[in-house]
VOGU-3710 file (C-alpha; in Angstrom, 3 decimals, decimal comma):
1> xxxxxxxxxx> 51,436/65,262/46,360  49,895/67,389/49,283  49,112/71,022/48,396  50,954/73,999/50,196  47,988/74,633/52,464  47,742/70,892/53,603  51,472/70,969/54,334  51,271/74,239/56,142  48,431/72,860/58,389  50,399/69,735/59,117
11> xxxxxxxxxx> 53,500/71,611/60,068  51,577/73,792/62,412  49,886/70,800/64,048  53,101/69,025/64,606  54,758/72,099/66,070  51,918/72,399/68,551  52,297/68,645/69,516  56,098/69,102/69,842  55,497/71,860/72,433  53,164/69,591/74,385
21> xxxxxxxxxx> 55,582/66,652/74,418  58,493/68,880/75,368  56,389/70,323/78,190  55,310/66,824/79,431  58,929/65,657/79,375  59,921/68,463/81,615  57,101/67,826/84,019  57,920/64,023/84,119  61,472/64,796/84,691  60,672/66,994/87,742
31> xxxxxxxxxx> 58,358/64,427/89,099  60,878/61,650/88,515  63,628/63,440/90,484  61,340/63,727/93,569  59,912/60,092/93,193  63,486/58,621/92,699  64,605/60,243/95,973  61,740/58,753/97,863  62,296/55,309/96,186  66,084/55,226/97,017
41> xxxxxxxxxx> 65,480/56,508/100,464  63,092/53,512/101,091  65,303/50,779/99,922  67,879/50,546/102,866  65,106/50,374/105,502  63,099/47,758/103,485  66,263/45,707/103,090  67,258/45,985/106,849  63,836/45,100/108,276  63,745/42,146/105,998
51> xxxxxxxxxx> 67,180/40,867/107,064  66,166/41,303/110,848  62,927/39,447/110,347  64,819/36,572/108,490  67,249/36,228/111,401  64,418/36,255/113,978  62,449/33,643/112,100  65,604/31,389/111,919  66,109/31,839/115,636  62,349/31,209/116,529
61> xxxxxxxxxx> 61,855/28,228/114,333  58,603/26,814/112,911  55,056/28,113/113,893  56,206/31,668/114,726  53,277/33,311/112,871  50,635/32,125/110,457  51,731/34,802/107,812  55,095/32,960/107,719  53,765/29,404/107,192  53,126/28,185/103,717
71> xxxxxxxxxx> 49,892/26,165/103,372  48,113/24,214/100,677  47,274/26,597/97,877  43,688/26,372/96,772  43,101/29,942/95,850  45,774/32,476/94,726  45,745/36,299/94,785  47,696/38,301/92,122  48,237/42,014/92,826  48,726/44,016/89,584
81> xxxxxxxxxx> 50,320/47,580/89,932  50,032/49,881/86,871  49,623/53,599/86,470  46,627/55,785/86,532  47,647/57,795/83,234  49,022/56,915/79,973  51,487/58,313/77,443  54,207/56,225/79,180  55,425/54,242/76,288  55,036/50,442/76,883
91> xxxxxxxxxx> 54,912/50,864/80,672  51,299/49,739/81,100  51,182/47,518/78,056  53,937/45,251/79,230  52,744/44,966/82,818  49,053/44,145/81,731  50,102/41,707/79,070  52,320/39,886/81,530  49,878/39,945/84,420  46,971/38,653/82,177
101> xxxxxxxxxx> 48,946/35,745/80,684  50,104/34,786/84,274  46,689/34,983/85,795  45,274/32,816/83,084  48,100/30,312/83,601  47,171/29,935/87,186  43,612/28,745/86,559  40,146/29,738/87,679  40,636/29,901/91,430  42,678/33,143/91,142
111> xxxxxxxxxx> 41,608/36,424/92,725  42,858/39,719/91,338  43,730/42,938/93,087  44,382/45,874/90,786  46,111/49,203/91,654  46,012/51,700/89,027  43,379/52,820/86,446  45,131/51,606/83,354  45,258/47,928/84,452  41,643/48,210/85,901
121> xxxxxxxxxx> 40,278/49,457/82,489  42,079/46,854/80,573  41,506/43,804/82,768  37,793/44,465/83,886  36,723/43,597/80,385  38,337/40,205/80,489  37,258/37,023/82,212  39,124/37,446/85,526  37,906/37,801/89,094  38,747/41,293/90,341
131> xxxxxxxxxx> 38,071/41,376/94,181  39,544/44,757/95,050  40,812/47,877/93,166  42,514/51,221/93,904  42,593/53,902/91,254  43,654/57,480/91,147  46,264/57,148/93,901  49,538/58,081/92,122  48,753/61,741/91,830  49,092/62,067/95,539
141> xxxxxxxxxx> 50,641/58,827/96,859  50,542/58,432/100,674  51,408/55,711/103,106  47,806/55,534/104,389  46,653/54,254/100,934  49,448/51,661/100,867  48,467/50,440/104,417  44,747/50,107/103,363  45,867/47,673/100,534  48,094/45,694/103,020
151> xxxxxxxxxx> 45,209/45,464/105,599  42,837/44,042/102,897  45,417/41,413/101,796  46,395/40,345/105,356  42,766/40,161/106,464  41,662/37,955/103,494  44,757/35,815/103,875  43,899/35,116/107,499  40,363/34,307/106,526  41,731/31,955/103,921
161> xxxxxxxxxx> 39,931/33,699/101,134  43,237/33,053/99,279  46,322/31,022/100,279  49,045/33,036/98,472  49,640/36,617/97,323  51,901/37,634/94,492  52,664/41,229/93,317  53,353/42,134/89,708  54,881/45,533/89,205  57,543/47,678/87,425
171> xxxxxxxxxx> 60,891/47,921/89,366  62,877/51,131/88,684  66,511/50,275/87,601  67,727/53,290/85,538  66,001/56,275/83,560  65,646/53,994/80,526  65,232/50,631/82,109  62,263/49,337/84,114  61,854/45,697/84,999  58,607/43,716/85,247
181> xxxxxxxxxx> 58,829/41,904/88,482  56,770/39,223/90,173  57,271/39,003/93,908  55,821/36,910/96,694  54,023/39,028/99,339  52,280/36,304/101,430  53,274/34,032/103,039  56,370/35,985/103,866  59,599/34,499/102,526  61,755/33,137/105,289
191> xxxxxxxxxx> 64,963/33,391/103,449  66,548/36,482/101,645  66,649/35,394/98,017  69,728/37,546/97,299  72,707/35,641/98,727  76,324/36,666/98,288  78,999/34,073/97,764  81,037/33,789/101,019  83,513/31,292/102,396  82,371/28,640/104,934
201> xxxxxxxxxx> 84,416/30,358/107,780  82,483/33,707/107,151  79,062/31,944/107,117  79,734/29,962/110,206  80,844/33,210/112,025  77,633/34,907/110,900  75,440/32,055/112,061  77,228/31,974/115,457  76,815/35,731/115,866  73,012/35,441/115,064
211> xxxxxxxxxx> 72,649/32,584/117,492  74,309/34,649/120,217  71,727/37,354/120,146  69,473/37,807/123,307  65,966/38,875/122,314  63,750/40,789/124,774  60,879/40,145/124,717  60,809/36,699/123,000  61,666/36,176/119,311  57,954/35,330/118,528
221> xxxxxxxxxx> 56,685/38,529/120,156  59,155/40,556/118,153  58,184/38,824/115,078  54,542/39,434/115,480  55,382/43,292/115,871  57,662/43,312/112,925  55,518/41,469/110,447  52,943/44,197/109,904  55,634/46,767/109,554  57,532/44,599/107,087
231> xxxxxxxxxx> 54,474/44,043/104,998  53,600/47,821/104,989  57,222/48,772/104,043  57,202/46,158/101,299  53,958/47,429/99,697  55,133/51,135/100,083  58,272/50,243/98,346  56,421/48,479/95,494  54,101/51,552/94,990  57,173/53,854/94,961
241> xxxxxxxxxx> 59,036/51,703/92,550  56,104/51,531/90,167  55,490/55,343/90,471  59,235/56,088/89,781  59,329/53,694/86,784  56,110/55,432/85,330  57,722/58,785/85,415  60,898/57,456/83,877  58,983/55,672/81,236  56,804/58,820/80,452
251> xxxxxxxxxx> 60,001/61,019/80,275  61,687/58,706/77,858  58,469/58,439/75,654  58,021/62,160/75,562  61,714/62,705/74,679  61,306/60,071/71,873  58,194/61,860/70,703  59,810/65,257/70,605  62,767/63,860/68,555  60,309/62,167/66,068
261> xxxxxxxxxx> 58,406/65,412/65,753  61,554/67,274/64,928  62,556/64,767/62,305  59,056/64,821/60,703  59,086/68,605/60,721  62,272/68,613/58,725  60,810/66,212/56,186  57,536/68,269/55,897  59,387/71,508/55,631  61,482/70,104/52,762
271> xxxxxxxxxx> 58,352/68,902/51,043  56,737/72,368/51,627  59,723/74,146/50,078  59,893/71,818/47,142  56,109/72,341/46,552  56,474/76,162/46,904  59,415/76,113/44,548  57,307/74,029/41,971  54,327/76,429/42,299  56,653/79,481/41,829
281> xxxxxxxxxx> 58,326/77,816/38,642  54,939/76,960/37,289  53,848/80,595/37,668  57,000/81,886/36,007  56,527/79,492/33,076  52,888/80,591/32,688  54,091/84,303/32,658  56,632/83,616/30,134  54,321/81,644/27,954  51,841/84,431/28,052
291> xxxxxxx> 54,430/87,014/27,111  55,602/84,811/24,106  51,924/84,364/23,008  51,482/88,342/23,004  54,628/88,661/20,910  53,364/86,277/18,317  50,151/88,110/18,109
//
């Protein structure tokens, strides 16, 4: 059994740790609120520009832009988005494990782009081909950094350095739920994957309305203007989703750590009280025993 001094030191250490985790939870909560507002604000614009581009591509037909046309895939590119800091529960562990297994399943001709220090530190030690990385960006996340990443991906796609680009990141769902998502970035998807169930009459009416649009200038010219914007919006949304998920995961992890510290303190305090009571009882017995010995003498 631990001595009173050892128990006292442990209790003091856990109390100090509990103060730190409680403070980190409060900081993460404040950052989450701001990041969540930015993420939610970005979603309608990203959705609308994607819908508009989908309608334009349908109207323009094949060959509108090289970034829309799928080609034979010889080399793939996988973009992995993690955080720059730890203490966020399984946030980074899940994304790194999933990304690594997926990259290995694709074979040797796979290029990797890493965003976030945690994924870079974990994956640089493994046998994968990292061609580009960005770290330390989430403390002050800006659209300019996001655009730099997009420019690199588009330039290399056009050069045929790789023929497909996919992004793996954590999507924010709720405070306690973040999903690991793999999404296609290039070539751009021509159809919106999320379709609602509608009657034939409604679908025909929508098709007719889309076909009746008059585009000025031509559909292809508008598409060429919209594609860079859509790609930049998509990447910006990915970074915001990942950043918000990180803050939510850290807040949850710190809340759990604070609760665990409270439970451990109760157990240690009980052990301390029992050890103290045992020490006092022992001292009393020794005093009584000494007094009895004096009487006998």
